[in-house]
N, C-alpha and C positions, 0 to 999 in steps of 0.2 A: 668511664670506669676509673676510680682512683687509683693511683699508683701502688697504694698500700692495700692490696686486697686482702681481706680477712677471709681465713680458710674455713671459718664457720658461719659466714654471714648467711642466715635463712633464706633471705631473698635470692641470693647468687645461686644457692645450691638449688632451690625449687625451680630456677630457669635452666640450670643444668640437667635437673631431673626431667623437665618438660622437653629439652632436647632429646635426651635418651628414649624418651617415651615416643615421641615422633619417629626417631629412628627405627625403633621396634615396630611400630604400627605400620609404617611404610613398607617394610619388608614383609611382615605378617600377612598385610593385605593385598599383596601383590603389585603395589604403586612404585614398582623398582624405578621407573623413569625418574620419579622425584627424589629418590635417595641422593644422587650425587649433589642436588642443591643444598644438601646440608654440610657440604665441603667447600673450602676456599678453593678458588681456581686452581692453586698450585698444590692442593690438599693432597696427603697421602694416607692411603688405606692399605692395611697389610694384615694378613691373618698368618700366624706363626704358632709354633708349639712352644710349651714352657721350657723344655730342653734347649731349643735353638735361642730362644730369647735369653735365657740364662748363661749361655755360651757365646752370646753375641754373633751368633750365626746368622748370614744375610739371607739364607735360604727361607722361604716361605710357602704356605698353601696358595696364597692368592697376593698379588702386589699390584696395586694402582696407584702411579704417582702424581696424578693430575686429576681435575674433574672430568677432563675430556676423555681419559683413559677409563674412568668409571662409566662413562656414557657408552664408550664404545664395546665396555664388557657386558652392559645391560642390553645393547642392541644385537650383540652376538648371542647372548643367552635367549633372546626372543626368536631369533632368524635362524642361527646356525647350529648351535648345540643340540645334542641329541641326549637326553636324559629322562629317566623315570619321573612324572609329574610328582611333586611334592609341595609340601608348604610348612613354613616355620611358624612357631609361636615363642616369642621372647618372653622371658621373666627377668627383669633387670632391677637389681639392688638400688637403693639410693646411693648417689654418688659421693665420693670422698676426695676433697680438694687437697693435693698434695703440695702445691707451690702455685704461687700467683705473683704478677707484677705487671703493671701497666694495664694493656688490653688482653694478655694472654693468661693461660692458667693451665695447671696440669691437674688433671683428674684420673681418679681410677674407680672402675665400678665393676662388680661381679655380675655375671650373667649366666643363665642357662637358656638353651635352645632345645625346644622339642619339635622333632620332626614327625609330620604325617605323611605317609605314602599314599599312593593312589587307593591303594587296597583298604585303607582306612586303619591301618596299623600305626600306632605313635609309640615314639620312643625319645629318650634323651639324646639329643644328637650331639651336643658339645656343652661343655661347661668350661668357665675360664674367666679372665677380665679384660675390660677395655682399658686401655692406658691411652688417655686422649691429651692432645694439647688444644685447646679452645681458644679463639679469638671472638671478641666483641666487635662486630662490624654494623656501624649504624644503630647501635642499640640492640641486635640481635646476635645471639651465639651461634658459631659455626665451629665445625672440626676442622682445625689446621692439620691435624695428624689424628688417627685412629689406628691404634696397633691392637689388633685382637690375638690375645694370648690363650690359645687353647690348653687346658689341663692335659689331656690327653695326647698321646705320640701318635694314636692310631685314629684315622679317620676312615670309615669304611666304605666311602664313596667320594668320588670327585666333587668338591664344592663348587657348585655352580652359583647359588645364590648367596649373596653377602651374610656374614654372621652379625 
Protein backbone atom coordinates (compact mmCIF):
# COMPACT_ATOMS: atom_id res chain seq x y z
CA UNK A 1 0.00 0.00 0.00
CA UNK A 2 1.44 3.44 -0.84
CA UNK A 3 2.58 5.81 1.89
CA UNK A 4 -0.01 8.41 0.87
CA UNK A 5 -3.35 6.68 1.28
CA UNK A 6 -6.21 8.48 -0.44
CA UNK A 7 -9.06 8.70 2.04
CA UNK A 8 -11.63 8.38 -0.74
CA UNK A 9 -9.99 5.54 -2.72
CA UNK A 10 -13.04 3.47 -3.83
CA UNK A 11 -11.04 0.23 -4.10
CA UNK A 12 -9.70 0.58 -0.57
CA UNK A 13 -13.11 1.57 0.81
CA UNK A 14 -14.59 -1.55 -0.82
CA UNK A 15 -11.91 -3.70 0.89
CA UNK A 16 -12.71 -2.09 4.24
CA UNK A 17 -16.43 -2.61 3.65
CA UNK A 18 -15.74 -6.28 2.88
CA UNK A 19 -13.83 -6.67 6.17
CA UNK A 20 -16.72 -5.08 8.08
CA UNK A 21 -19.25 -7.34 6.36
CA UNK A 22 -17.20 -10.47 7.12
CA UNK A 23 -16.95 -9.29 10.74
CA UNK A 24 -20.74 -8.90 11.02
CA UNK A 25 -21.56 -12.16 9.25
CA UNK A 26 -19.16 -14.22 11.41
CA UNK A 27 -20.86 -12.95 14.56
CA UNK A 28 -24.40 -13.14 13.16
CA UNK A 29 -23.89 -16.69 11.87
CA UNK A 30 -22.36 -17.88 15.16
CA UNK A 31 -18.90 -18.52 13.68
CA UNK A 32 -17.33 -16.86 16.70
CA UNK A 33 -14.22 -19.03 16.67
CA UNK A 34 -13.25 -17.34 13.37
CA UNK A 35 -13.86 -13.80 14.70
CA UNK A 36 -10.41 -13.36 16.34
CA UNK A 37 -8.69 -14.16 13.03
CA UNK A 38 -9.83 -10.75 11.75
CA UNK A 39 -7.45 -9.14 14.30
CA UNK A 40 -3.68 -8.81 14.56
CA UNK A 41 -2.00 -11.03 17.17
CA UNK A 42 -1.63 -8.00 19.46
CA UNK A 43 -4.96 -6.52 18.38
CA UNK A 44 -7.26 -4.63 20.71
CA UNK A 45 -11.04 -5.05 20.94
CA UNK A 46 -12.97 -2.81 23.31
CA UNK A 47 -16.64 -2.04 23.83
CA UNK A 48 -17.35 1.21 25.65
CA UNK A 49 -20.02 3.88 25.88
CA UNK A 50 -20.10 7.28 24.21
CA UNK A 51 -19.75 9.04 27.59
CA UNK A 52 -16.76 6.91 28.65
CA UNK A 53 -15.09 7.44 25.29
CA UNK A 54 -15.70 11.19 25.24
CA UNK A 55 -14.27 11.53 28.75
CA UNK A 56 -11.27 9.25 28.12
CA UNK A 57 -12.45 6.79 30.75
CA UNK A 58 -10.65 3.46 30.52
CA UNK A 59 -13.63 1.46 31.78
CA UNK A 60 -15.44 -0.52 29.17
CA UNK A 61 -18.06 -3.21 28.79
CA UNK A 62 -15.62 -5.65 27.17
CA UNK A 63 -11.86 -5.55 26.67
CA UNK A 64 -9.58 -7.97 24.86
CA UNK A 65 -6.00 -6.81 24.31
CA UNK A 66 -4.79 -9.68 22.13
CA UNK A 67 -6.10 -12.28 19.70
CA UNK A 68 -5.41 -14.94 22.35
CA UNK A 69 -7.64 -13.09 24.82
CA UNK A 70 -10.40 -12.95 22.19
CA UNK A 71 -10.05 -16.70 21.64
CA UNK A 72 -10.27 -17.27 25.42
CA UNK A 73 -13.40 -15.14 25.57
CA UNK A 74 -15.09 -17.22 22.85
CA UNK A 75 -14.01 -20.45 24.54
CA UNK A 76 -15.53 -19.27 27.83
CA UNK A 77 -18.68 -18.18 26.02
CA UNK A 78 -19.04 -21.68 24.57
CA UNK A 79 -18.18 -23.70 27.69
CA UNK A 80 -18.52 -21.69 30.91
CA UNK A 81 -20.83 -18.70 30.55
CA UNK A 82 -24.52 -19.08 31.32
CA UNK A 83 -26.82 -16.75 29.41
CA UNK A 84 -30.11 -16.83 27.57
CA UNK A 85 -29.47 -17.95 23.98
CA UNK A 86 -29.79 -15.15 21.47
CA UNK A 87 -28.43 -14.03 18.13
CA UNK A 88 -27.42 -10.77 16.51
CA UNK A 89 -28.00 -9.20 13.13
CA UNK A 90 -25.58 -6.42 12.20
CA UNK A 91 -26.42 -3.51 9.91
CA UNK A 92 -23.13 -1.78 9.10
CA UNK A 93 -22.86 1.48 7.17
CA UNK A 94 -20.20 2.04 4.53
CA UNK A 95 -16.85 2.98 6.11
CA UNK A 96 -15.36 6.45 6.25
CA UNK A 97 -11.58 6.69 6.31
CA UNK A 98 -10.37 9.40 8.66
CA UNK A 99 -6.58 9.03 8.31
CA UNK A 100 -4.04 6.81 6.65
CA UNK A 101 -0.31 6.45 6.24
CA UNK A 102 1.90 3.55 5.24
CA UNK A 103 0.14 0.28 5.95
CA UNK A 104 -2.21 1.64 8.62
CA UNK A 105 -5.45 3.57 8.40
CA UNK A 106 -8.10 4.94 10.73
CA UNK A 107 -11.71 4.21 9.85
CA UNK A 108 -15.08 5.08 11.37
CA UNK A 109 -18.23 3.09 10.64
CA UNK A 110 -21.73 3.37 12.12
CA UNK A 111 -23.63 0.23 13.11
CA UNK A 112 -26.90 -1.08 14.49
CA UNK A 113 -27.18 -4.50 16.09
CA UNK A 114 -30.54 -6.24 16.42
CA UNK A 115 -30.86 -9.00 19.00
CA UNK A 116 -33.27 -11.91 18.69
CA UNK A 117 -33.97 -13.85 21.86
CA UNK A 118 -34.82 -17.53 22.06
CA UNK A 119 -38.50 -16.53 22.37
CA UNK A 120 -38.29 -14.97 18.90
CA UNK A 121 -38.61 -11.38 20.09
CA UNK A 122 -36.31 -9.01 18.18
CA UNK A 123 -35.16 -5.57 19.29
CA UNK A 124 -32.53 -2.97 18.53
CA UNK A 125 -29.86 -4.01 21.01
CA UNK A 126 -27.12 -1.48 20.31
CA UNK A 127 -26.26 1.37 17.99
CA UNK A 128 -23.02 3.26 17.73
CA UNK A 129 -19.81 3.47 15.78
CA UNK A 130 -16.72 1.40 15.22
CA UNK A 131 -13.44 3.29 15.50
CA UNK A 132 -10.84 1.13 13.82
CA UNK A 133 -7.17 1.06 13.12
CA UNK A 134 -6.65 -1.29 10.19
CA UNK A 135 -3.39 -2.68 8.88
CA UNK A 136 -2.54 -4.32 5.60
CA UNK A 137 -0.79 -7.65 6.12
CA UNK A 138 0.33 -9.40 2.93
CA UNK A 139 -2.42 -7.73 0.92
CA UNK A 140 -5.19 -8.42 3.44
CA UNK A 141 -6.78 -5.97 5.85
CA UNK A 142 -7.12 -6.85 9.53
CA UNK A 143 -7.99 -4.94 12.67
CA UNK A 144 -5.14 -3.66 14.79
CA UNK A 145 -7.73 -2.02 16.98
CA UNK A 146 -11.51 -1.92 17.09
CA UNK A 147 -13.16 0.33 19.63
CA UNK A 148 -16.93 -0.12 19.70
CA UNK A 149 -18.54 3.07 20.99
CA UNK A 150 -22.16 2.41 21.99
CA UNK A 151 -24.57 5.34 21.81
CA UNK A 152 -26.44 4.32 24.95
CA UNK A 153 -25.15 4.18 28.51
CA UNK A 154 -27.64 1.43 29.27
CA UNK A 155 -27.14 -2.16 28.23
CA UNK A 156 -29.99 -4.28 29.52
CA UNK A 157 -27.99 -7.47 29.85
CA UNK A 158 -24.40 -8.60 30.05
CA UNK A 159 -22.74 -8.50 26.64
CA UNK A 160 -21.43 -12.00 25.96
CA UNK A 161 -21.22 -11.91 22.16
CA UNK A 162 -18.97 -9.30 20.53
CA UNK A 163 -20.74 -6.37 18.92
